[in-house]
Every structure is written in structure tokens, then in C-alpha cells.
C-alpha positions in Angstrom: 0.0 0.0 0.0 1.3 3.5 -0.8 2.3 5.5 2.2 0.4 8.6 3.4 3.5 10.5 2.5 3.2 9.3 -1.1 -0.4 10.3 -1.3 0.6 13.7 0.2 3.3 14.1 -2.4 0.9 13.4 -5.2 -1.5 16.0 -3.9 1.3 18.5 -3.6 2.2 17.8 -7.2 -1.3 18.7 -8.2 -1.2 21.8 -6.1 1.9 22.9 -7.9 -0.2 23.0 -11.1 -3.3 24.6 -9.7 -2.1 27.0 -7.0 -2.6 30.6 -8.3 0.5 32.7 -8.6 -1.4 35.7 -7.2 -1.8 34.2 -3.7 -0.7 36.8 -1.2 3.0 36.5 -0.2 3.7 35.0 3.1 6.3 36.3 5.6 9.5 34.3 6.1 8.0 32.8 9.3 4.8 31.8 7.4 6.8 30.1 4.7 8.9 28.4 7.3 5.7 27.2 9.0 4.4 25.8 5.7 7.6 23.8 5.3 8.2 22.7 8.8 4.6 21.5 9.2 5.4 19.0 6.4 8.6 18.0 8.0 11.1 20.0 5.8 13.9 21.5 7.8 14.0 25.2 7.1 15.9 28.2 8.4 15.2 32.0 8.3 17.3 35.0 9.1 16.5 35.0 12.8 17.9 31.5 13.2 21.3 31.0 14.9 22.6 29.0 11.9 21.7 31.7 9.3 25.3 32.9 8.9 26.7 29.5 8.1 23.6 28.6 6.0 24.2 31.6 3.8 28.0 31.2 3.5 29.1 31.8 -0.1 32.4 32.0 -2.0 31.2 35.3 -3.6 31.3 37.9 -0.9 30.5 40.9 -3.0 26.8 40.1 -3.6 24.1 40.0 -0.9 22.6 36.7 0.2 19.1 37.6 1.3 16.8 34.7 0.7 13.4 34.7 2.5 14.2 31.2 3.8 16.4 28.1 3.1 14.9 24.7 2.9 17.0 21.5 3.4 15.0 18.7 1.8 16.1 15.1 2.4 14.3 13.5 -0.5 12.3 14.3 -3.6 9.0 14.5 -1.8 10.4 17.2 0.4 11.5 19.2 -2.7 8.0 18.9 -4.0 6.7 20.2 -0.7 9.1 23.2 -0.9 8.0 24.1 -4.4 4.4 24.0 -3.3 5.0 26.3 -0.4 6.9 28.7 -2.6 4.1 28.7 -5.2 1.5 29.4 -2.5 3.7 32.2 -1.1 4.4 33.7 -4.6 8.1 33.3 -4.0 10.7 32.4 -6.6 13.1 29.5 -6.1 16.7 28.8 -6.6 18.8 25.7 -6.0 21.9 25.8 -3.9 24.7 23.2 -3.9 28.2 24.2 -2.7 27.8 28.0 -3.0 30.8 28.5 -5.3 29.0 30.5 -8.0 31.0 33.6 -8.9 27.6 35.4 -9.6 25.9 34.1 -6.4 23.3 32.2 -8.5 22.6 29.6 -5.8 21.1 32.3 -3.5 19.6 34.2 -6.4 17.8 37.5 -5.9 16.8 38.8 -2.5 13.5 37.2 -1.4 14.0 33.8 -3.0 13.3 30.5 -1.3 16.6 28.7 -1.6 16.5 24.9 -1.8 19.7 23.4 -0.5 20.4 20.1 -2.3 23.3 19.1 -0.1 21.6 15.8 0.8 21.5 14.6 -2.8 24.9 13.0 -3.2 24.1 9.4 -4.4 26.2 8.0 -7.2 26.0 5.0 -9.5 28.1 3.6 -12.4 26.7 1.7 -15.3 29.2 -1.0 -16.4 27.5 -1.5 -19.7 27.4 2.1 -20.9 30.3 3.3 -18.7 28.1 6.3 -17.8 28.1 7.7 -14.3 25.2 9.4 -12.4 25.7 11.7 -9.5 23.2 13.5 -7.3 22.5 17.2 -7.6 24.4 18.0 -4.3 27.6 16.1 -5.3 30.9 18.0 -5.4 34.0 17.4 -7.4 36.5 15.8 -5.0 34.6 13.0 -3.4 32.7 12.1 -6.5 35.7 11.9 -8.9 37.7 10.0 -6.3 34.9 7.4 -5.9 34.8 6.9 -9.7 38.6 6.6 -9.9 39.1 4.3 -6.9 36.2 2.0 -7.8 36.2 2.0 -11.6 39.4 3.6 -12.8 37.4 6.1 -14.9 37.3 9.9 -15.2 35.1 12.7 -16.5 36.2 16.4 -17.0 35.6 18.8 -14.2 36.5 22.3 -12.9 39.7 23.1 -11.0 38.0 23.2 -7.6 37.6 20.1 -5.4 34.8 21.6 -3.2 32.8 23.0 -6.1 29.4 21.5 -6.9 29.3 19.3 -10.0 25.8 20.2 -11.4 26.2 24.0 -11.3 29.7 23.9 -12.7 28.8 21.4 -15.4 25.7 23.2 -16.7 27.7 26.4 -16.8 30.5 25.0 -19.0 33.0 23.8 -16.4 36.3 24.0 -18.3 39.0 21.8 -16.7 42.5 20.4 -17.2 41.3 17.4 -19.3 38.8 19.4 -21.4 41.0 19.9 -24.4 41.0 16.1 -25.2 37.8 15.0 -23.4 35.5 18.1 -23.7 34.0 20.2 -21.0 31.8 18.7 -18.3 28.8 20.3 -20.1 29.8 18.4 -23.3 29.9 15.1 -21.5 26.4 15.3 -20.0 24.1 12.7 -21.4 21.1 13.2 -19.2 19.8 15.5 -16.5 16.9 14.6 -14.1 14.7 17.5 -13.1 11.9 18.1 -10.7 10.0 20.6 -12.8 8.0 23.6 -11.5 4.7 21.6 -12.0 5.9 18.9 -9.7 6.7 16.2 -12.3 10.0 14.4 -12.5 11.6 14.0 -16.0 14.9 12.6 -17.2 16.0 14.7 -20.2 18.2 12.6 -22.4 20.0 12.9 -25.8 18.1 14.8 -28.5 15.7 16.3 -25.9 15.0 20.0 -25.9 15.4 20.1 -22.1 18.9 18.6 -22.1 19.9 21.0 -24.9 18.6 23.9 -22.8 20.2 22.6 -19.6 23.6 22.7 -21.3 24.2 26.4 -20.6 21.0 27.5 -18.8 20.1 24.6 -16.6 19.0 26.5 -13.5 16.0 28.0 -15.4 13.9 24.9 -15.5 13.6 23.3 -12.1 15.7 21.5 -9.5 18.3 19.1 -11.0 18.0 15.9 -8.9 20.9 14.1 -10.7 23.1 14.3 -13.8 24.5 11.5 -15.9 27.9 11.9 -17.7 30.1 10.0 -20.0 33.3 8.6 -18.4 36.6 8.0 -20.0 39.6 5.8 -19.6 42.7 7.9 -19.3 46.5 7.4 -19.3 47.6 6.5 -15.7 50.3 9.1 -15.9 50.9 12.8 -16.5 53.5 15.4 -16.8 53.3 18.7 -14.8 55.2 21.6 -16.3 55.9 25.3 -16.0 57.4 27.6 -18.6 58.6 30.7 -16.8 59.7 33.9 -18.3 60.6 35.9 -15.3 59.8 39.6 -15.1 59.0 41.0 -18.6 57.6 44.2 -20.0 54.2 44.4 -21.7 55.5 44.1 -25.2 57.4 40.9 -24.4 54.4 39.4 -22.6 52.2 40.1 -25.6 54.8 38.5 -27.9 55.0 35.5 -25.7 51.2 35.1 -25.8 51.2 35.2 -29.6 54.0 32.7 -29.7 51.9 30.3 -27.7 49.0 30.8 -30.0 51.1 30.3 -33.1 52.5 27.1 -31.6 48.9 25.8 -31.1 47.6 26.9 -34.5 50.5 25.3 -36.3 49.3 21.9 -35.0 52.1 21.2 -32.6 50.0 21.1 -29.5 48.3 17.7 -29.1 44.9 17.6 -27.5 46.4 15.9 -24.4 48.3 19.1 -23.5 46.6 21.5 -21.2 48.1 25.0 -20.9 47.2 28.1 -18.9 48.9 31.4 -19.7 49.1 33.7 -16.7 48.4 37.3 -17.1 50.2 37.9 -13.9 53.6 36.6 -14.8 53.2 35.8 -18.5 54.3 32.2 -17.9 52.6 29.0 -19.1 51.8 25.9 -17.1 49.7 22.8 -17.2 49.7 19.1 -17.7 50.5 16.6 -20.5 48.5 13.4 -20.2 51.3 11.1 -21.4 54.9 10.2 -20.7 57.8 12.5 -20.2 59.7 11.6 -23.4 56.7 12.4 -25.5 56.2 15.7 -23.7 59.8 16.8 -24.3 59.2 16.3 -28.0 55.9 18.1 -28.3 56.9 21.1 -26.1 60.3 21.7 -27.8 58.9 24.0 -30.6 57.1 26.2 -28.0 60.2 26.4 -25.8 62.3 27.4 -28.9 59.8 30.1 -29.9 59.6 31.5 -26.3 63.4 31.6 -25.9 63.7 33.6 -29.2 61.7 36.2 -27.3 63.1 35.6 -23.7 66.4 33.8 -23.9 66.4 33.1 -20.2 63.0 31.4 -20.2 63.1 28.3 -18.1 61.0 25.1 -18.4 60.6 22.7 -15.5 58.7 19.5 -15.7 57.9 16.5 -13.6 56.6 13.0 -14.4 53.7 12.3 -12.0 53.4 8.6 -11.2 49.6 8.4 -11.6 46.7 10.2 -13.2 45.3 10.8 -9.8 48.4 12.7 -8.8 47.7 15.1 -11.6 44.1 15.4 -10.4 45.4 16.5 -6.9 48.0 18.8 -8.4 45.5 20.5 -10.7 42.4 20.6 -8.5 43.7 20.7 -4.9 44.3 18.5 -1.9 40.5 18.4 -1.3 40.4 15.7 -4.1 41.4 13.3 -1.3 39.0 14.8 1.3 35.6 13.3 2.1 34.2 16.8 1.9 36.2 18.0 -1.0 37.9 20.7 1.1 36.5 24.0 2.2 34.4 26.8 0.7 36.7 29.8 1.0 35.5 33.1 -0.2 36.3 36.6 -1.5 34.5 39.7 -2.9 35.2 39.8 -6.6 34.0 40.5 -10.1 34.7 37.9 -12.8 34.8 38.9 -16.5 35.4 36.5 -19.3 35.8 36.4 -23.1 36.2 33.5 -25.5 38.2 33.6 -28.7 37.7 31.1 -31.5 40.0 29.3 -33.9 38.4 31.2 -36.8 39.3 34.6 -35.2 42.5 34.0 -33.1 44.0 36.9 -31.1 45.8 39.5 -33.3 49.0 41.1 -32.0 47.0 44.2 -31.4 44.4 42.4 -29.3 47.1 40.7 -27.3 48.7 44.1 -26.6 45.3 45.4 -25.5 44.8 42.5 -23.2 48.2 42.8 -21.5 48.0 46.5 -21.3 44.5 46.6 -19.9 45.3 44.0 -17.3 48.5 45.8 -16.2 46.9 49.2 -16.0 45.4 48.6 -12.6 46.8 51.2 -10.3 44.6 50.5 -7.3 45.4 48.8 -4.0 41.8 48.2 -2.8 41.0 46.0 -5.8 43.6 43.7 -7.4 43.8 41.6 -10.5 44.1 37.9 -11.2 43.8 36.6 -14.7 44.7 33.9 -17.2 44.0 32.4 -20.6 43.1 28.7 -20.7 44.0 27.0 -24.0 40.9 25.5 -25.4 41.0 24.2 -29.0 41.3 20.5 -28.9 38.1 18.6 -29.6 36.0 21.8 -29.5 37.0 22.1 -33.2 34.4 19.4 -33.9 31.5 21.1 -32.1 29.0 23.4 -33.7 27.2 26.3 -31.9 23.8 24.7 -32.3 24.6 21.5 -30.4 23.9 23.0 -27.0 22.1 26.1 -25.9 25.5 27.7 -25.0 27.5 28.5 -28.2 31.0 27.2 -27.9 32.0 25.5 -31.1 35.5 26.0 -32.3 36.8 27.8 -29.2 40.5 28.5 -28.9 41.0 30.6 -25.7 39.0 31.1 -22.5 40.1 34.4 -21.0 39.3 35.3 -17.4 40.1 38.4 -15.4 39.0 38.7 -11.7 39.0 41.9 -9.7 39.4 41.0 -6.0 38.6 43.3 -3.2 41.4 43.8 -0.6 40.8 42.8 3.0 37.5 41.1 2.1 36.0 44.5 1.2 34.6 45.5 -2.1 35.0 49.2 -3.2 31.8 51.1 -4.1 33.1 51.8 -7.6 34.8 48.4 -8.0 32.5 47.0 -10.7 32.7 50.2 -12.9 36.5 50.3 -12.3 37.1 46.7 -13.4 34.8 46.9 -16.4 36.5 50.1 -17.5 39.9 48.6 -16.9 39.2 45.8 -19.4 37.2 47.9 -21.8 40.0 48.6 -24.3 40.6 44.9 -24.7 36.9 44.2 -25.1 36.5 46.9 -27.7 39.5 45.4 -29.6 37.8 42.0 -29.6 34.7 43.4 -31.2 36.7 44.1 -34.4 36.8 40.3 -34.9 33.1 39.7 -34.5 30.4 39.4 -31.8 31.7 38.8 -28.3 31.4 35.3 -26.8 31.4 34.3 -23.2 31.5 31.5 -20.6 28.5 30.9 -18.3 30.5 30.1 -15.1 32.7 33.2 -15.5 30.0 35.6 -16.7 30.2 39.2 -15.6 27.2 39.3 -13.2 26.5 43.0 -14.0 25.9 42.6 -17.8 22.3 43.4 -19.0 20.3 40.6 -20.5 20.8 41.8 -24.1 24.6 41.5 -23.7 24.9 38.2 -21.8 22.2 36.6 -24.0 24.2 37.5 -27.1 27.5 36.4 -25.7 26.3 33.1 -24.3 23.5 32.0 -26.6 23.5 34.1 -29.8 21.0 32.8 -32.2 20.0 29.9 -29.8 18.4 32.4 -27.4 15.0 32.4 -29.1 14.7 28.7 -28.8 15.7 28.9 -25.1 12.9 31.4 -24.6 10.4 29.1 -26.1 11.5 26.2 -23.9 11.5 28.4 -20.8 7.9 29.5 -21.6 6.8 25.9 -21.9 8.4 24.5 -18.8 8.3 27.5 -16.4 5.5 29.7 -17.6 5.1 31.5 -14.2 8.8 32.2 -13.8 9.3 30.2 -10.6 12.9 29.7 -11.5 13.5 33.2 -12.8 14.9 34.8 -9.6 18.5 34.9 -10.6 20.8 36.8 -12.9 20.9 34.3 -15.8 17.1 33.9 -15.9 15.8 33.5 -19.5 13.0 36.0 -20.1 10.1 34.7 -22.0 9.4 36.3 -25.4 8.1 39.8 -25.0 9.4 40.1 -21.4 
């Protein structure tokens, strides 16, 4: 016989469809009462745990939800959605709170649904696909897969970071040049939709296509299924250091790296990050040391023609897992994935394609813009991740986020000193990088990266950078799945046509 809880969940699912969006809003205490009466643990701002419950990596943006619910199963998520609907409150899903744009907490007044309890995993021996819960994070999940099945899937460089949020937002990582981004590897996402139904969106479905770039718009992601890969059980860690160089030399070094890649000398198994701070390059080669020495020699020769004292150091790591820890942090070996951390910051990003590589003038503009910071209350960090690799085989229409043929992922962070963000910090950092951004426009429309999106861009700008001609289709899917905008209370919410 079905439990009374099951009958209650079915009734709540029906209520999600029928409850009018115009019901008077409840206070935080009333919303908490709705949830706690149904057995869903909830906190509000007057609770002692509120500070820890609203901890976030992004300290620049406010975290002011009306309440936070901590469901332990799917029925409790359905209850939370029902309470939110009856209170006319928008909803956002929170995993590990690493979003650079604070998307997990969303706009002030949201009901936040913390999915920390949803960390179940399973591996399918027949398909070699791996399913992880919506609350899973990088370190423990990847370690489980490696220790038990000797398999890997691409992920971001942060062991504590949530897998779902980072994957639906792109999630570029060290193995992405030869295995694709985490987003590219998704084969299914399981949603609890605004109307209370559970669906598994698989290949060729509109919902999976939409989730690959805009996934938080459509409901609570209960689980995601990804491809997994066999990888060489070895890697080389390397650094190509230039020392202190002027801007012209740094720009020339960047173009030399790009020429090396475009000439076909960089195999897909080579990861490379060019630092805007010291103009050096570092990364991993997923192979043996002898092969690495052969493939890197043309780059070293080119760089030494610019900086004769450039020095390369490299180390053969004994196992692939050693490379995972080296690239992503000691938290890869921790049951929790490590700690949250945090800082007030503004992230900006741009993507350059193989068809329109950086010109020398654009490289100059990037280096000079980055180095023009003369403030002490907001400092820079920045890099270019070499993309290319198998993205050359992608087209922009394959997922909602356009990223076919990408060559460089460029990121610049402004970080507030002493955990304080200056009042004019956003305008200053945007102005700092404006000359570079304007130079990029000469090559065509700007492209972006969801995880690293500037949170202060207006919708007409971020929609063009991330989704381009795919945006109209996204709007149609949003209107079909979330017509009342329950999941529209955050910065990357897709407006329905006409809104």
C-alpha cells in the first residue's frame, strides 16, 4: 500500500499545477511554517545557523533569501515548491555556493532549496556512464569513480565545487582539451519541474539541450549523468617561466603560444594556462615525459627567441590521480572536497575562436588593460586557458550555450582587498578591461562563458555572448516549462518572449 507521505506528495504535485501565482505573499515565518509542518527543515534570518547557512564563495553580492529549505528526499523538494508557489516566492537551487555570480542564492526574497543531501552516485558498467546527485561535489565524486572504476570525466579546478552547477555552466578543466567540457559530457539531467513532475532529459531532448548552458532555469536538478573515460595513468606537470618581462614581451609570448597551437604542434592531451600575472605558461600533459619533451620543444624554442632566459621545469607524475590532486587541490582526497573559502570579486570572461584568433593588437590590448590597474583596494588575477582540442568538432547549435571552435578562454578577476569591495569596483574593473573588449569586437560578436559571466551585464549583452541565435529557442523552452517564472529569480534567468 502506498504510504500517506506518497499520497501527500501526489496531492502536492497537483497543487503545484493549480495554485494561483497571485496568492498573497507570506512572511518568512509563514513560509517556514508551511515547510516545517510538512517535515522539511528550514531556516530563516532569525535562526542561529543563518550565517553559516548563507555562507558563499562570492562575498560581493548580498545573500538575502526569504528562507532556506533543506530537503532530504524528492517528496520534500515537491513540498518546498508547493510552499513557494503558494507564497508567490521564486526558487533557486543551492549546492556548494561557489557561483561567482551568487546564482545559488539568487535574488533577494527567493526560497533557496539546498540540495546538499542529494549525493548518491551510480556507475553503469554496460554504458560506462556515471550518475551523480544534484548535491555532489568534485573531489569525493571523482575519487569514488577513480578508486572503484578507474574512470574519469572532466571537471573544474576546484575540489569543493558542486558538479551540477559547474557542469551546466561549462566547467572547463584540465582534461577538457581532449575530453571536452563537463557540459559536453552530459548525457542526461533529471529534473523536478515547476509543475511537480520528474523528468529525465536525455539525448536529443529540448530540455537537455537547454540545460547545457542555462540549466537552473527549468527546475531542481536531482541528478546528472555523464560520459566517463579511460585515461592514461600518468601525466607530466610543467611550467614555462619567463621571469619579469615588459608588456610588449608578454604580448609577444602570448602570440608565440597561440602560433604554436595553430601550427598543429600542441596535441589535445596538452593543457596550458597562460598567466596574465607573470606571462608564464603551465599545465599538464597526459602522457609520458619523453613524448612531452618532444611536443613542447617547438614552443620552448619560440619563447626563448623572445626571452632567452625562459626556463622550463617538468615532472613526471606517477599516476593520473596525482595530476588530479596537483590541478584541483588537496581536497580531491578529502571526504568533503575541502573548504568553501570566499572573496569579494567581479569575474569577467571572453572566448576567442579558432576562426578569429587573437591578433597582436588584441594581445597588446589584453596585456596593457590588465596591467593598467593602479589601485590597492582591488587587485587583479587573470589567465587564458588554452581550449581548442576537440571543440573544433563542435557546432554552436549542439547545445544552448554557443562554444563550437573555441580557442582561448580568457578570465580576469577583480578581487577586493581585505575582504572588502569598493563602491566603484564594478565600474572600475569593467573600465579597466574595456580597451581589450573593444578590440575584440573588431573580430566579430563577443562570446562568453557561463561560469565566468560578468554578473552585471544586462540581458541583451549576456544573452548574445552566451546563446547568440540559440536564445529564441531557449525562450520558447522556458515559456513551456516554467511559464510562471518560478525559477527566474537569478541573474541568468531566461525571459520569455516579450518580457
